[in-house]
N, CA, C, O and the ligand as a Tripos MOL2 file, in Angstrom:
@<TRIPOS>MOLECULE
protein
  253   251    64     0     0
PROTEIN
NO_CHARGES

@<TRIPOS>ATOM
      1 N           0.8190   -1.1800   -0.0450 N.3       1 MET1
      2 CA          0.0210   -0.0390    0.0000 C.3       1 MET1
      3 C           0.8850    1.2620    0.0300 C.2       1 MET1
      4 O           1.7020    1.5180    0.9140 O.2       1 MET1
      5 N           0.6150    2.0120   -0.9960 N.am      2 SER2
      6 CA          1.5050    3.2220   -1.0480 C.3       2 SER2
      7 C           0.8070    4.4210   -0.4850 C.2       2 SER2
      8 O          -0.4020    4.5800   -0.6550 O.2       2 SER2
      9 N           1.5270    5.2420    0.1610 N.am      3 THR3
     10 CA          0.9590    6.4560    0.7190 C.3       3 THR3
     11 C           1.3970    7.6650   -0.1260 C.2       3 THR3
     12 O           0.9870    8.8030    0.1020 O.2       3 THR3
     13 N           2.2120    7.3680   -1.0670 N.am      4 THR4
     14 CA          2.8190    8.4380   -1.8910 C.3       4 THR4
     15 C           2.1470    8.5660   -3.1450 C.2       4 THR4
     16 O           2.0160    7.5890   -3.8820 O.2       4 THR4
     17 N           1.6570    9.8390   -3.4810 N.am      5 VAL5
     18 CA          1.1530   10.0110   -4.7770 C.3       5 VAL5
     19 C           2.2410    9.9360   -5.8270 C.2       5 VAL5
     20 O           3.2850   10.5680   -5.6710 O.2       5 VAL5
     21 N           2.0440    9.2460   -6.8010 N.am      6 THR6
     22 CA          3.1880    9.3280   -7.8880 C.3       6 THR6
     23 C           2.8640   10.5520   -8.8670 C.2       6 THR6
     24 O           1.8320   10.6520   -9.5320 O.2       6 THR6
     25 N           3.7600   11.3250   -8.8450 N.am      7 THR7
     26 CA          3.5560   12.5460   -9.7280 C.3       7 THR7
     27 C           4.7880   12.5650  -10.6790 C.2       7 THR7
     28 O           5.2550   13.6440  -11.0430 O.2       7 THR7
     29 N           5.2880   11.4410  -11.0620 N.am      8 ALA8
     30 CA          6.5030   11.3380  -12.0090 C.3       8 ALA8
     31 C           6.0520   11.8650  -13.3740 C.2       8 ALA8
     32 O           5.1520   11.3260  -14.0170 O.2       8 ALA8
     33 N           6.7010   12.9100  -13.7680 N.am      9 VAL9
     34 CA          6.5320   13.4050  -15.0850 C.3       9 VAL9
     35 C           7.8930   13.3650  -15.7810 C.2       9 VAL9
     36 O           8.8920   13.5970  -15.1000 O.2       9 VAL9
     37 N           8.0130   13.0930  -17.0710 N.am     10 VAL10
     38 CA          9.2510   13.0940  -17.6860 C.3      10 VAL10
     39 C           9.4460   14.3000  -18.6200 C.2      10 VAL10
     40 O           8.4940   14.8980  -19.1200 O.2      10 VAL10
     41 N          10.6160   14.5920  -18.8070 N.am     11 CYS11
     42 CA         10.9450   15.7330  -19.7670 C.3      11 CYS11
     43 C          10.4150   15.3430  -21.1630 C.2      11 CYS11
     44 O          10.5350   14.1820  -21.5540 O.2      11 CYS11
     45 N           9.8240   16.3060  -21.9300 N.am     12 LEU12
     46 CA          9.2330   15.9350  -23.2180 C.3      12 LEU12
     47 C          10.4010   15.9210  -24.2900 C.2      12 LEU12
     48 O          10.2320   15.5170  -25.4410 O.2      12 LEU12
     49 N          11.5080   16.3660  -23.8350 N.am     13 VAL13
     50 CA         12.6490   16.4040  -24.8660 C.3      13 VAL13
     51 C          13.6030   15.1200  -24.7100 C.2      13 VAL13
     52 O          13.9050   14.4160  -25.6740 O.2      13 VAL13
     53 N          14.0330   14.8950  -23.4390 N.am     14 CYS14
     54 CA         15.1050   13.8120  -23.2090 C.3      14 CYS14
     55 C          14.5780   12.6430  -22.3720 C.2      14 CYS14
     56 O          15.2910   11.6640  -22.1550 O.2      14 CYS14
     57 N          13.2400   12.7510  -21.8670 N.am     15 ASP15
     58 CA         12.7350   11.6520  -21.0400 C.3      15 ASP15
     59 C          13.3010   11.5060  -19.8030 C.2      15 ASP15
     60 O          13.1460   10.4410  -19.2060 O.2      15 ASP15
     61 N          13.9710   12.4540  -19.2890 N.am     16 SER16
     62 CA         14.5640   12.3440  -17.9360 C.3      16 SER16
     63 C          13.3910   12.6670  -16.9730 C.2      16 SER16
     64 O          12.4710   13.3950  -17.3460 O.2      16 SER16
     65 N          13.4240   12.1540  -15.8050 N.am     17 ALA17
     66 CA         12.4180   12.4870  -14.7950 C.3      17 ALA17
     67 C          12.5190   14.0270  -14.4080 C.2      17 ALA17
     68 O          13.5880   14.5620  -14.1140 O.2      17 ALA17
     69 N          11.3940   14.6280  -14.4390 N.am     18 LEU18
     70 CA         11.4690   16.0340  -13.9600 C.3      18 LEU18
     71 C          11.1780   16.1750  -12.3790 C.2      18 LEU18
     72 O          10.2890   15.5070  -11.8510 O.2      18 LEU18
     73 N          11.7770   16.8540  -11.8360 N.am     19 ASP19
     74 CA         11.7510   16.9870  -10.3650 C.3      19 ASP19
     75 C          10.6940   18.1860  -10.0300 C.2      19 ASP19
     76 O          11.0940   19.3500  -10.0090 O.2      19 ASP19
     77 N           9.4700   17.8910   -9.7940 N.am     20 ILE20
     78 CA          8.4920   18.7770   -9.5220 C.3      20 ILE20
     79 C           8.1590   18.8020   -8.0340 C.2      20 ILE20
     80 O           7.7190   17.8190   -7.4390 O.2      20 ILE20
     81 N           8.3940   19.9750   -7.4760 N.am     21 GLU21
     82 CA          8.1110   20.0060   -6.0830 C.3      21 GLU21
     83 C           6.6920   19.6970   -5.8110 C.2      21 GLU21
     84 O           5.8180   19.9080   -6.6520 O.2      21 GLU21
     85 N           6.4590   19.2080   -4.6630 N.am     22 SER22
     86 CA          5.0100   18.9590   -4.2030 C.3      22 SER22
     87 C           4.4340   20.4220   -3.8520 C.2      22 SER22
     88 O           5.0870   21.2140   -3.1740 O.2      22 SER22
     89 N           3.2220   20.7020   -4.3420 N.am     23 GLY23
     90 CA          2.6750   21.9770   -3.9890 C.3      23 GLY23
     91 C           2.8550   22.8850   -5.0750 C.2      23 GLY23
     92 O           2.4510   24.0470   -5.0290 O.2      23 GLY23
     93 N           3.5240   22.3240   -6.1690 N.am     24 SER24
     94 CA          3.6310   23.3010   -7.3380 C.3      24 SER24
     95 C           2.2070   23.5120   -7.9090 C.2      24 SER24
     96 O           1.2960   22.7020   -7.7370 O.2      24 SER24
     97 N           2.0990   24.5980   -8.5610 N.am     25 GLU25
     98 CA          0.7790   24.9460   -9.0730 C.3      25 GLU25
     99 C           0.8250   25.1010  -10.5300 C.2      25 GLU25
    100 O           1.8770   25.3800  -11.1060 O.2      25 GLU25
    101 N          -0.3770   24.9140  -11.1910 N.am     26 LYS26
    102 CA         -0.4150   25.0510  -12.6110 C.3      26 LYS26
    103 C           0.1420   26.4950  -13.0310 C.2      26 LYS26
    104 O          -0.0790   27.5330  -12.4090 O.2      26 LYS26
    105 N           0.8950   26.3750  -14.1830 N.am     27 GLY27
    106 CA          1.4970   27.5720  -14.5740 C.3      27 GLY27
    107 C           2.9670   27.8020  -14.1720 C.2      27 GLY27
    108 O           3.6470   28.7150  -14.6400 O.2      27 GLY27
    109 N           3.3610   26.9930  -13.3560 N.am     28 GLU28
    110 CA          4.7350   27.0660  -12.8910 C.3      28 GLU28
    111 C           5.7190   26.4900  -14.0180 C.2      28 GLU28
    112 O           5.3860   25.6410  -14.8450 O.2      28 GLU28
    113 N           6.8770   27.0360  -13.9280 N.am     29 ILE29
    114 CA          7.8660   26.5150  -14.9220 C.3      29 ILE29
    115 C           8.7640   25.5790  -14.1830 C.2      29 ILE29
    116 O           9.2500   25.8390  -13.0830 O.2      29 ILE29
    117 N           8.9620   24.4380  -14.8730 N.am     30 VAL30
    118 CA          9.7870   23.3270  -14.3120 C.3      30 VAL30
    119 C          10.8430   23.1520  -15.4160 C.2      30 VAL30
    120 O          10.5490   22.9230  -16.5900 O.2      30 VAL30
    121 N          12.1820   23.2860  -14.9150 N.am     31 GLU31
    122 CA         13.2010   23.0590  -15.8070 C.3      31 GLU31
    123 C          13.9260   21.7500  -15.7810 C.2      31 GLU31
    124 O          14.3830   21.3550  -14.7080 O.2      31 GLU31
    125 N          14.0670   21.0560  -16.8590 N.am     32 CYS32
    126 CA         14.7120   19.7390  -16.8420 C.3      32 CYS32
    127 C          16.1560   19.9270  -16.3470 C.2      32 CYS32
    128 O          16.9010   20.7640  -16.8560 O.2      32 CYS32
    129 N          16.5260   19.1220  -15.3370 N.am     33 GLY33
    130 CA         17.8090   19.1360  -14.7700 C.3      33 GLY33
    131 C          18.9130   18.5490  -15.8680 C.2      33 GLY33
    132 O          20.1230   18.7380  -15.7470 O.2      33 GLY33
    133 N          18.3930   17.9170  -16.7950 N.am     34 THR34
    134 CA         19.3970   17.1190  -17.7710 C.3      34 THR34
    135 C          19.6340   17.9840  -18.9930 C.2      34 THR34
    136 O          20.7550   18.1900  -19.4580 O.2      34 THR34
    137 N          18.5030   18.4790  -19.4840 N.am     35 CYS35
    138 CA         18.7530   19.2400  -20.9270 C.3      35 CYS35
    139 C          18.4140   20.6400  -20.8010 C.2      35 CYS35
    140 O          18.6540   21.3900  -21.7470 O.2      35 CYS35
    141 N          17.8400   21.1140  -19.6550 N.am     36 GLY36
    142 CA         17.5320   22.4670  -19.4390 C.3      36 GLY36
    143 C          16.2470   22.9840  -20.1490 C.2      36 GLY36
    144 O          15.9110   24.1680  -20.1800 O.2      36 GLY36
    145 N          15.5790   21.9610  -20.7100 N.am     37 GLN37
    146 CA         14.2270   22.4790  -21.3820 C.3      37 GLN37
    147 C          13.2930   22.8940  -20.2950 C.2      37 GLN37
    148 O          13.1670   22.2600  -19.2470 O.2      37 GLN37
    149 N          12.6500   23.9780  -20.5870 N.am     38 GLU38
    150 CA         11.5690   24.4420  -19.5760 C.3      38 GLU38
    151 C          10.2580   23.8760  -19.8930 C.2      38 GLU38
    152 O           9.9510   23.7490  -21.0780 O.2      38 GLU38
    153 N           9.4270   23.5120  -18.9370 N.am     39 HIS39
    154 CA          8.2330   23.0530  -19.1850 C.3      39 HIS39
    155 C           7.2450   23.8450  -18.2750 C.2      39 HIS39
    156 O           7.5960   24.3350  -17.2020 O.2      39 HIS39
    157 N           6.0500   23.9300  -18.7540 N.am     40 GLU40
    158 CA          5.0840   24.7100  -18.0340 C.3      40 GLU40
    159 C           4.0310   23.5720  -17.4870 C.2      40 GLU40
    160 O           3.5820   22.6440  -18.1600 O.2      40 GLU40
    161 N           3.7540   23.8480  -16.1640 N.am     41 LEU41
    162 CA          2.7970   22.8530  -15.6630 C.3      41 LEU41
    163 C           1.4700   23.2370  -16.1390 C.2      41 LEU41
    164 O           1.0210   24.3590  -15.9020 O.2      41 LEU41
    165 N           0.7850   22.3070  -16.8380 N.am     42 THR42
    166 CA         -0.5750   22.6570  -17.3830 C.3      42 THR42
    167 C          -1.5930   22.0550  -16.5780 C.2      42 THR42
    168 O          -2.7750   22.3440  -16.7650 O.2      42 THR42
    169 N          -1.2170   21.2000  -15.6530 N.am     43 ASN43
    170 CA         -2.2090   20.6160  -14.7860 C.3      43 ASN43
    171 C          -1.5790   20.1380  -13.5610 C.2      43 ASN43
    172 O          -0.6070   19.3860  -13.6300 O.2      43 ASN43
    173 N          -2.0510   20.5120  -12.4670 N.am     44 ALA44
    174 CA         -1.5110   20.0190  -11.1190 C.3      44 ALA44
    175 C          -2.6230   19.6560  -10.1790 C.2      44 ALA44
    176 O          -3.4070   20.4900   -9.7250 O.2      44 ALA44
    177 N          -2.6530   18.5000   -9.9340 N.am     45 SER45
    178 CA         -3.7560   17.9400   -9.0830 C.3      45 SER45
    179 C          -3.1840   16.7750   -8.2640 C.2      45 SER45
    180 O          -2.0710   16.3110   -8.5090 O.2      45 SER45
    181 N          -3.9940   16.3060   -7.2620 N.am     46 ALA46
    182 CA         -3.6200   15.2290   -6.4410 C.3      46 ALA46
    183 C          -3.1980   14.1040   -7.1590 C.2      46 ALA46
    184 O          -2.3900   13.3180   -6.6640 O.2      46 ALA46
    185 N          -3.7120   13.9360   -8.3920 N.am     47 SER47
    186 CA         -3.4590   12.5930   -9.0950 C.3      47 SER47
    187 C          -2.3100   12.6770   -9.9410 C.2      47 SER47
    188 O          -1.8570   11.6670  -10.4800 O.2      47 SER47
    189 N          -1.7870   13.8500  -10.1000 N.am     48 GLY48
    190 CA         -0.4810   13.9930  -10.9080 C.3      48 GLY48
    191 C          -0.3360   15.2720  -11.5960 C.2      48 GLY48
    192 O          -1.2020   16.1440  -11.5260 O.2      48 GLY48
    193 N           0.7230   15.3940  -12.2460 N.am     49 TYR49
    194 CA          1.0740   16.5870  -13.0520 C.3      49 TYR49
    195 C           1.0460   16.3780  -14.5060 C.2      49 TYR49
    196 O           1.3220   15.2900  -15.0120 O.2      49 TYR49
    197 N           0.6730   17.5420  -15.2580 N.am     50 GLU50
    198 CA          0.9320   17.3440  -16.7160 C.3      50 GLU50
    199 C           1.7440   18.5890  -17.1530 C.2      50 GLU50
    200 O           1.5170   19.6900  -16.6510 O.2      50 GLU50
    201 N           2.6390   18.4080  -18.0410 N.am     51 VAL51
    202 CA          3.4270   19.5200  -18.4290 C.3      51 VAL51
    203 C           3.4210   19.7010  -19.9640 C.2      51 VAL51
    204 O           3.1170   18.7440  -20.6760 O.2      51 VAL51
    205 N           3.7490   20.8980  -20.4930 N.am     52 SER52
    206 CA          3.8270   21.0170  -21.9600 C.3      52 SER52
    207 C           5.1340   21.9180  -22.0330 C.2      52 SER52
    208 O           5.5850   22.5340  -21.0680 O.2      52 SER52
    209 N           5.6410   21.9100  -23.2160 N.am     53 LEU53
    210 CA          6.8540   22.6830  -23.4840 C.3      53 LEU53
    211 C           6.5190   24.0830  -23.1910 C.2      53 LEU53
    212 O           5.4870   24.5640  -23.6570 O.2      53 LEU53
    213 N           7.3470   24.8030  -22.4220 N.am     54 ALA54
    214 CA          7.1890   26.1510  -22.0910 C.3      54 ALA54
    215 C           7.4800   26.9850  -23.3930 C.2      54 ALA54
    216 O           8.4060   26.6270  -24.1220 O.2      54 ALA54
    217 N           6.7670   28.0170  -23.6880 N.am     55 PRO55
    218 CA          7.0340   28.7540  -24.8030 C.3      55 PRO55
    219 C           8.3820   29.4980  -24.7020 C.2      55 PRO55
    220 O           8.7130   30.0130  -23.6350 O.2      55 PRO55
    221 N           9.1320   29.5580  -25.7530 N.am     56 GLU56
    222 CA         10.5050   30.2550  -25.4980 C.3      56 GLU56
    223 C          10.2070   31.7680  -25.3430 C.2      56 GLU56
    224 O           9.5430   32.4600  -26.1150 O.2      56 GLU56
    225 N          10.8310   32.1540  -24.1870 N.am     57 VAL57
    226 CA         10.6080   33.5250  -23.8920 C.3      57 VAL57
    227 C          11.8670   34.3450  -24.4400 C.2      57 VAL57
    228 O          13.0230   33.9940  -24.2060 O.2      57 VAL57
    229 N          11.5630   35.3600  -25.1190 N.am     58 GLU58
    230 CA         12.7420   36.1180  -25.5910 C.3      58 GLU58
    231 C          13.3570   36.9050  -24.3460 C.2      58 GLU58
    232 O          12.7150   37.5100  -23.4880 O.2      58 GLU58
    233 N          14.6290   36.7770  -24.4290 N.am     59 GLU59
    234 CA         15.4460   37.5290  -23.3810 C.3      59 GLU59
    235 C          15.2400   38.9860  -23.5530 C.2      59 GLU59
    236 O          15.3750   39.5320  -24.6480 O.2      59 GLU59
    237 N          14.9350   39.5770  -22.5360 N.am     60 ASP60
    238 CA         14.5790   41.0760  -22.6960 C.3      60 ASP60
    239 C          16.0030   41.8910  -22.3060 C.2      60 ASP60
    240 O          16.3260   42.1710  -21.1510 O.2      60 ASP60
    241 N          16.6810   42.1690  -23.3480 N.am     61 TRP61
    242 CA         17.9650   42.7860  -23.0720 C.3      61 TRP61
    243 C          17.8050   44.3190  -22.9730 C.2      61 TRP61
    244 O          18.7560   45.0170  -22.6210 O.2      61 TRP61
    245 N          16.6480   44.8210  -23.2710 N.am     62 GLY62
    246 CA         16.3410   46.2660  -23.1510 C.3      62 GLY62
    247 C          16.1010   46.7000  -21.7200 C.2      62 GLY62
    248 O          16.3630   45.9690  -20.7640 O.2      62 GLY62
    249 N          15.5930   47.9180  -21.6080 N.am     63 GLU63
    250 CA         15.3270   48.3580  -20.2520 C.3      63 GLU63
    251 C          14.0550   47.7330  -19.6800 C.2      63 GLU63
    252 O          13.6920   48.0070  -18.5370 O.2      63 GLU63
    253 ZN         15.2490   17.0870  -20.5860 Zn       64 ZN64
@<TRIPOS>BOND
     1     1     2 1
     2     2     3 1
     3     3     4 2
     4     3     5 am
     5     5     6 1
     6     6     7 1
     7     7     8 2
     8     7     9 am
     9     9    10 1
    10    10    11 1
    11    11    12 2
    12    11    13 am
    13    13    14 1
    14    14    15 1
    15    15    16 2
    16    15    17 am
    17    17    18 1
    18    18    19 1
    19    19    20 2
    20    19    21 am
    21    21    22 1
    22    22    23 1
    23    23    24 2
    24    23    25 am
    25    25    26 1
    26    26    27 1
    27    27    28 2
    28    27    29 am
    29    29    30 1
    30    30    31 1
    31    31    32 2
    32    31    33 am
    33    33    34 1
    34    34    35 1
    35    35    36 2
    36    35    37 am
    37    37    38 1
    38    38    39 1
    39    39    40 2
    40    39    41 am
    41    41    42 1
    42    42    43 1
    43    43    44 2
    44    43    45 am
    45    45    46 1
    46    46    47 1
    47    47    48 2
    48    47    49 am
    49    49    50 1
    50    50    51 1
    51    51    52 2
    52    51    53 am
    53    53    54 1
    54    54    55 1
    55    55    56 2
    56    55    57 am
    57    57    58 1
    58    58    59 1
    59    59    60 2
    60    59    61 am
    61    61    62 1
    62    62    63 1
    63    63    64 2
    64    63    65 am
    65    65    66 1
    66    66    67 1
    67    67    68 2
    68    67    69 am
    69    69    70 1
    70    70    71 1
    71    71    72 2
    72    71    73 am
    73    73    74 1
    74    74    75 1
    75    75    76 2
    76    75    77 am
    77    77    78 1
    78    78    79 1
    79    79    80 2
    80    79    81 am
    81    81    82 1
    82    82    83 1
    83    83    84 2
    84    83    85 am
    85    85    86 1
    86    86    87 1
    87    87    88 2
    88    87    89 am
    89    89    90 1
    90    90    91 1
    91    91    92 2
    92    91    93 am
    93    93    94 1
    94    94    95 1
    95    95    96 2
    96    95    97 am
    97    97    98 1
    98    98    99 1
    99    99   100 2
   100    99   101 am
   101   101   102 1
   102   102   103 1
   103   103   104 2
   104   103   105 am
   105   105   106 1
   106   106   107 1
   107   107   108 2
   108   107   109 am
   109   109   110 1
   110   110   111 1
   111   111   112 2
   112   111   113 am
   113   113   114 1
   114   114   115 1
   115   115   116 2
   116   115   117 am
   117   117   118 1
   118   118   119 1
   119   119   120 2
   120   119   121 am
   121   121   122 1
   122   122   123 1
   123   123   124 2
   124   123   125 am
   125   125   126 1
   126   126   127 1
   127   127   128 2
   128   127   129 am
   129   129   130 1
   130   130   131 1
   131   131   132 2
   132   131   133 am
   133   133   134 1
   134   134   135 1
   135   135   136 2
   136   135   137 am
   137   137   138 1
   138   138   139 1
   139   139   140 2
   140   139   141 am
   141   141   142 1
   142   142   143 1
   143   143   144 2
   144   143   145 am
   145   145   146 1
   146   146   147 1
   147   147   148 2
   148   147   149 am
   149   149   150 1
   150   150   151 1
   151   151   152 2
   152   151   153 am
   153   153   154 1
   154   154   155 1
   155   155   156 2
   156   155   157 am
   157   157   158 1
   158   158   159 1
   159   159   160 2
   160   159   161 am
   161   161   162 1
   162   162   163 1
   163   163   164 2
   164   163   165 am
   165   165   166 1
   166   166   167 1
   167   167   168 2
   168   167   169 am
   169   169   170 1
   170   170   171 1
   171   171   172 2
   172   171   173 am
   173   173   174 1
   174   174   175 1
   175   175   176 2
   176   175   177 am
   177   177   178 1
   178   178   179 1
   179   179   180 2
   180   179   181 am
   181   181   182 1
   182   182   183 1
   183   183   184 2
   184   183   185 am
   185   185   186 1
   186   186   187 1
   187   187   188 2
   188   187   189 am
   189   189   190 1
   190   190   191 1
   191   191   192 2
   192   191   193 am
   193   193   194 1
   194   194   195 1
   195   195   196 2
   196   195   197 am
   197   197   198 1
   198   198   199 1
   199   199   200 2
   200   199   201 am
   201   201   202 1
   202   202   203 1
   203   203   204 2
   204   203   205 am
   205   205   206 1
   206   206   207 1
   207   207   208 2
   208   207   209 am
   209   209   210 1
   210   210   211 1
   211   211   212 2
   212   211   213 am
   213   213   214 1
   214   214   215 1
   215   215   216 2
   216   215   217 am
   217   217   218 1
   218   218   219 1
   219   219   220 2
   220   219   221 am
   221   221   222 1
   222   222   223 1
   223   223   224 2
   224   223   225 am
   225   225   226 1
   226   226   227 1
   227   227   228 2
   228   227   229 am
   229   229   230 1
   230   230   231 1
   231   231   232 2
   232   231   233 am
   233   233   234 1
   234   234   235 1
   235   235   236 2
   236   235   237 am
   237   237   238 1
   238   238   239 1
   239   239   240 2
   240   239   241 am
   241   241   242 1
   242   242   243 1
   243   243   244 2
   244   243   245 am
   245   245   246 1
   246   246   247 1
   247   247   248 2
   248   247   249 am
   249   249   250 1
   250   250   251 1
   251   251   252 2
@<TRIPOS>SUBSTRUCTURE
     1 MET1         2 RESIDUE 1 A MET
     2 SER2         6 RESIDUE 1 A SER
     3 THR3        10 RESIDUE 1 A THR
     4 THR4        14 RESIDUE 1 A THR
     5 VAL5        18 RESIDUE 1 A VAL
     6 THR6        22 RESIDUE 1 A THR
     7 THR7        26 RESIDUE 1 A THR
     8 ALA8        30 RESIDUE 1 A ALA
     9 VAL9        34 RESIDUE 1 A VAL
    10 VAL10       38 RESIDUE 1 A VAL
    11 CYS11       42 RESIDUE 1 A CYS
    12 LEU12       46 RESIDUE 1 A LEU
    13 VAL13       50 RESIDUE 1 A VAL
    14 CYS14       54 RESIDUE 1 A CYS
    15 ASP15       58 RESIDUE 1 A ASP
    16 SER16       62 RESIDUE 1 A SER
    17 ALA17       66 RESIDUE 1 A ALA
    18 LEU18       70 RESIDUE 1 A LEU
    19 ASP19       74 RESIDUE 1 A ASP
    20 ILE20       78 RESIDUE 1 A ILE
    21 GLU21       82 RESIDUE 1 A GLU
    22 SER22       86 RESIDUE 1 A SER
    23 GLY23       90 RESIDUE 1 A GLY
    24 SER24       94 RESIDUE 1 A SER
    25 GLU25       98 RESIDUE 1 A GLU
    26 LYS26      102 RESIDUE 1 A LYS
    27 GLY27      106 RESIDUE 1 A GLY
    28 GLU28      110 RESIDUE 1 A GLU
    29 ILE29      114 RESIDUE 1 A ILE
    30 VAL30      118 RESIDUE 1 A VAL
    31 GLU31      122 RESIDUE 1 A GLU
    32 CYS32      126 RESIDUE 1 A CYS
    33 GLY33      130 RESIDUE 1 A GLY
    34 THR34      134 RESIDUE 1 A THR
    35 CYS35      138 RESIDUE 1 A CYS
    36 GLY36      142 RESIDUE 1 A GLY
    37 GLN37      146 RESIDUE 1 A GLN
    38 GLU38      150 RESIDUE 1 A GLU
    39 HIS39      154 RESIDUE 1 A HIS
    40 GLU40      158 RESIDUE 1 A GLU
    41 LEU41      162 RESIDUE 1 A LEU
    42 THR42      166 RESIDUE 1 A THR
    43 ASN43      170 RESIDUE 1 A ASN
    44 ALA44      174 RESIDUE 1 A ALA
    45 SER45      178 RESIDUE 1 A SER
    46 ALA46      182 RESIDUE 1 A ALA
    47 SER47      186 RESIDUE 1 A SER
    48 GLY48      190 RESIDUE 1 A GLY
    49 TYR49      194 RESIDUE 1 A TYR
    50 GLU50      198 RESIDUE 1 A GLU
    51 VAL51      202 RESIDUE 1 A VAL
    52 SER52      206 RESIDUE 1 A SER
    53 LEU53      210 RESIDUE 1 A LEU
    54 ALA54      214 RESIDUE 1 A ALA
    55 PRO55      218 RESIDUE 1 A PRO
    56 GLU56      222 RESIDUE 1 A GLU
    57 VAL57      226 RESIDUE 1 A VAL
    58 GLU58      230 RESIDUE 1 A GLU
    59 GLU59      234 RESIDUE 1 A GLU
    60 ASP60      238 RESIDUE 1 A ASP
    61 TRP61      242 RESIDUE 1 A TRP
    62 GLY62      246 RESIDUE 1 A GLY
    63 GLU63      250 RESIDUE 1 A GLU
    64 ZN64       253 GROUP 0 **** ****
């Protein structure tokens, strides 16, 4: 009997397990520790997490 909710999500690029902190909320950005790809949490519930590739945000080099 498991008391831990499995929230394993893998990177959409390299299939490495993403380390998502418990308590994370929808919309948070999760970065893959292996390839650095950013993922956006599109769903966060007691049953697990879903992620999609985060849109690439252009670096704002201006003011
Ligand atoms: Zn990755």
